[in-house]
C-alpha positions in Angstrom: -13.6 -3.1 7.8 -13.3 -3.5 3.9 -11.5 -6.0 2.4 -7.4 -5.0 1.2 -4.4 -6.5 0.5 -3.7 -7.0 4.5 -7.3 -9.2 5.0 -6.3 -12.8 3.7 -6.5 -15.3 6.1 -3.7 -16.6 8.4 -3.0 -19.3 6.6 -3.3 -17.5 3.2 -0.7 -14.8 4.6 2.0 -17.7 5.4 1.5 -19.7 2.3 2.2 -16.1 0.4 5.2 -15.5 2.5 7.0 -18.3 2.0 7.0 -17.7 -2.0 8.1 -13.9 -1.0 10.8 -15.3 1.5 12.1 -17.8 -1.6 11.8 -14.8 -4.1 14.3 -12.9 -1.9 16.8 -15.3 -1.3 17.1 -16.3 -5.3 17.9 -13.6 -6.0 20.1 -13.1 -2.9 17.7 -9.7 -2.2 17.3 -10.0 1.7 19.1 -7.0 3.0 19.8 -5.4 0.1 18.1 -1.3 -0.2 16.5 -0.8 -2.0 14.6 -4.0 -2.7 16.3 -4.6 -5.6 13.2 -5.4 -7.7 14.2 -6.1 -11.3 16.8 -8.3 -9.5 14.1 -10.2 -8.0 11.8 -10.2 -11.6 14.9 -11.6 -13.0 16.0 -14.3 -10.5 12.5 -15.5 -11.0 13.1 -15.4 -14.8 9.9 -13.0 -15.9 10.7 -10.4 -18.3 9.7 -6.8 -18.2 8.5 -5.4 -21.0 8.1 -1.4 -20.1 7.6 2.0 -21.6 4.9 0.9 -24.3 1.3 1.3 -25.1 -1.0 -0.8 -23.9 -4.1 0.2 -25.5 -7.1 -2.1 -27.2 -5.5 -3.0 -30.8 -1.9 -4.3 -28.4 -4.5 -5.9 -26.0 -6.9 -8.0 -28.6 -3.5 -8.9 -30.3 -2.2 -9.9 -26.9 -5.7 -11.5 -25.7 -5.9 -14.0 -29.3 -2.2 -14.8 -29.4 -2.4 -16.6 -25.5 -5.2 -18.2 -26.0 -5.8 -19.2 -23.1 -7.7 -18.2 -20.1 -8.2 -14.4 -19.7 -8.3 -12.2 -16.1 -9.5 -9.2 -17.6 -9.0 -5.9 -16.1 -11.9 -3.5 -14.7 -10.6 0.2 -16.4 -7.7 1.1 -18.2 -4.7 -1.7 -18.0 -1.6 -0.8 -16.5 -0.2 -4.1 -16.6 0.1 -7.5 -18.8 1.5 -10.7 -17.3 1.8 -13.5 -19.9 1.8 -16.5 -17.5 3.2 -18.9 -19.5 6.2 -16.6 -21.3 6.8 -15.4 -18.1 6.7 -11.6 -19.8 5.2 -8.6 -18.3 4.2 -5.9 -20.5 3.8 -2.3 -18.6 2.1 0.8 -19.5 4.2 3.8 -20.6 2.2 6.0 -18.5 2.5 4.3 -15.1 4.2 6.7 -13.1 7.8 5.9 -12.2 7.2 5.7 -8.6 4.5 3.1 -8.9 6.2 0.6 -10.9 8.1 -1.7 -7.8 4.5 -2.2 -6.6 2.9 -3.4 -10.4 6.0 -5.6 -11.2 5.7 -7.3 -8.3 2.1 -7.6 -8.1 2.7 -8.8 -11.7 5.1 -10.9 -10.4 2.8 -12.9 -7.8 0.4 -13.9 -10.2 3.3 -15.7 -11.8 4.9 -17.4 -9.0 2.2 -18.0 -6.4 1.3 -21.6 -8.0 -2.2 -21.6 -7.4 -2.5 -18.3 -9.2 -0.3 -19.4 -12.3 -2.2 -22.7 -13.0 -6.2 -20.1 -13.1 -4.8 -18.1 -16.7 -3.1 -17.4 -19.7 -3.0 -13.5 -19.5 -3.7 -11.4 -16.3 -4.4 -7.7 -17.0 -4.2 -5.2 -14.2 -5.8 -1.5 -14.3 -5.5 1.1 -10.8 -9.1 -0.8 -9.0 -7.0 -4.4 -9.5 -4.1 -3.2 -7.6 -6.1 -0.6 -4.7 -5.7 -1.8 -1.3 -9.3 -2.3 -1.0 -9.6 -4.5 -3.9 -12.0 -7.4 -2.6 -11.5 -10.3 -5.0 -9.2 -13.2 -3.3 -7.0 -13.4 -6.3 -5.9 -9.2 -6.5 -5.6 -9.3 -3.0 -2.8 -12.3 -2.7 -1.0 -10.6 -5.2 -0.7 -7.6 -3.6 0.1 -9.3 -0.4 3.1 -10.9 -2.6 4.1 -7.5 -3.8 4.1 -6.2 0.0 5.9 -9.2 1.7 8.8 -9.0 -1.2 9.1 -4.8 -1.2 9.5 -4.3 2.5 11.0 -7.4 3.3 9.1 -9.8 4.9 9.4 -8.7 8.5 12.8 -6.3 8.1 10.4 -3.3 7.7 8.0 -3.7 10.4 11.2 -4.4 13.1 13.1 -1.6 11.8 10.2 0.7 11.8 9.6 -0.8 15.4 12.7 0.7 16.7 12.5 4.4 15.4 10.0 7.1 17.1 6.3 6.8 16.5 5.5 9.5 13.6 5.2 10.0 10.5 9.3 10.4 9.2 9.4 7.2 10.1 8.1 5.6 7.2 8.8 9.1 5.2 12.5 8.0 5.8 11.9 4.5 4.7 10.1 4.2 1.6 13.6 6.0 0.2 15.5 2.9 1.7 13.6 0.4 0.6 12.5 2.2 -2.8 8.6 2.1 -2.3 5.8 4.8 -2.7 5.0 7.0 0.1 1.2 5.6 0.0 2.5 1.6 0.0 5.1 2.5 2.8 2.2 4.7 5.3 0.0 1.9 4.9 2.7 -1.1 5.6 4.3 1.3 8.8 0.5 1.3 10.0 -1.2 -2.0 9.3 1.8 -3.8 10.7 2.7 -1.4 13.7 2.2 -3.4 17.1 1.1 0.3 18.5 -1.9 2.6 18.1 -2.1 4.3 15.7 -4.2 5.0 12.3 -3.7 7.7 9.2 -6.1 9.1 7.2 -5.6 9.7 3.5 -7.1 12.3 1.4 -7.1 12.9 -1.9 -5.4 16.5 -2.5 -7.6 19.9 -1.6 -9.4 21.4 -3.6 -9.5 24.8 -3.1 -13.0 27.0 -3.2 -15.0 29.8 -1.7 -16.3 29.7 1.7 -14.0 27.4 3.5 -10.8 27.4 2.3 -10.4 24.0 0.4 -12.0 20.4 0.4 -10.3 17.7 0.5 -12.1 14.1 -0.2 -11.3 11.3 2.4 -9.8 8.5 0.1 -9.6 5.7 3.1 -8.7 5.4 6.8 -5.6 2.6 7.7 -5.1 1.6 11.5 -3.5 -0.5 13.1 -4.9 -3.5 14.8 -4.2 -2.3 18.6 -5.9 1.0 17.2 -9.2 -0.9 15.9 -9.7 -3.0 19.3 -9.4 -0.3 21.1 -11.2 2.4 18.9 -13.0 0.6 16.4 -13.3 2.1 12.6 -12.9 6.0 12.8 -16.1 7.3 11.0 -15.2 10.6 8.9 -17.0 12.6 6.4 -16.9 12.0 2.6 -14.7 15.5 2.3 -12.7 17.0 4.9 -12.7 20.7 5.2 -10.5 23.3 7.5 -14.1 23.1 9.9 -13.1 20.3 11.5 -10.7 18.6 13.9 -8.7 16.8 11.0 -9.0 19.4 8.6 -7.4 22.0 10.5 -4.2 19.8 10.2 -4.0 19.3 6.4 -0.9 21.5 5.6 -2.0 24.6 3.3 0.6 27.3 1.8 2.8 25.2 0.2 4.0 23.7 3.6 4.4 19.8 3.2 4.0 19.1 7.2 2.3 20.4 9.8 3.4 20.5 13.2 1.9 17.7 16.2 -0.7 19.0 17.5 -3.4 17.4 20.1 -7.1 16.4 19.4 -9.4 13.9 21.4 -11.2 11.0 20.0 -13.3 8.6 21.9 -12.6 4.6 22.0 -15.3 2.0 22.3 -16.0 2.5 25.6 -17.0 5.8 25.4 -14.0 7.4 26.9 -12.3 10.7 25.5 -8.5 10.2 24.9 -6.0 13.2 24.1 -4.5 11.8 20.5 -1.0 13.3 18.6 -1.6 14.0 15.1 0.5 15.6 12.4 0.3 15.7 8.8 2.4 15.3 5.3 1.2 16.7 2.3 2.7 15.7 -1.0 1.3 15.9 -4.8 -0.4 12.9 -4.9 -2.1 12.5 -1.1 -2.5 14.2 2.0 -1.9 11.7 5.4 -2.7 12.8 8.8 -1.2 9.5 11.4 -3.0 9.5 15.0 -1.8 8.2 17.7 -3.0 8.1 21.4 -0.7 10.4 23.8 -0.1 7.4 26.0 0.9 5.2 23.4 4.0 7.4 23.4 5.0 6.2 27.0 4.2 2.4 26.4 7.1 -0.4 26.1 5.9 -2.1 23.0 7.2 -5.9 22.7 7.3 -6.5 19.0 5.7 -10.5 17.4 6.2 -11.3 13.9 4.5 -14.1 12.0 
């Protein structure tokens, strides 16, 4: 499996969760929905400066002012944290649905004690907040953001009590104030049941085969991975394969559940249910074995 913000080891996760819990409790935010991100940041005595242009001029001035060890971004900077001043600067072009996660990612750099001792200034971009980031420093902040945003085990327990399907994370995304992408990922990676989601970029219309949808990534629950291994997908999905047939087209947002066949690690074919949801930024195709619907699941939390 490629590293992501769920691949920190158990000891690291326990430490991160403890600081996430403290941040939620300090803000009296446990059980408050949507998760009051700004309230959590204020309780941690951090200040957010939004709606500004983070360009090379701004960065040069900020780097000179801080003068200490610098953690540079890899591409266009979206957020900057002045660690000693506890001040985070967010670029004005960051879409509103991504702000909660970005803010909490920056806060992670500031409140995780082993992180704030490393740098005087941290810079974040699309690559450093991407779930697939391989650098442990950034994965830890991603994990902190997830634990706070989804209130530790609260989201996982609520999802476990709901029907298995895309409608559950779509509903919970609104409740917790998280982006659809972050919520679907959390839904799958913390699910005790066998399920996986194929994430595609928006389909691009073309002649001949109708459309081409670039594969962004595949996310699976631990039980799904142990049973099926990593799903091998082509880099581009078209209507010609069984997954491509699920992609909603013609202005539709969802496709009705259909049956697909997948082979497990032992070479046994399983009938699986697949359903899809498309919106402006991504297409999600959720897959789960039909047998999963008849099994009783016991939720075990950390």
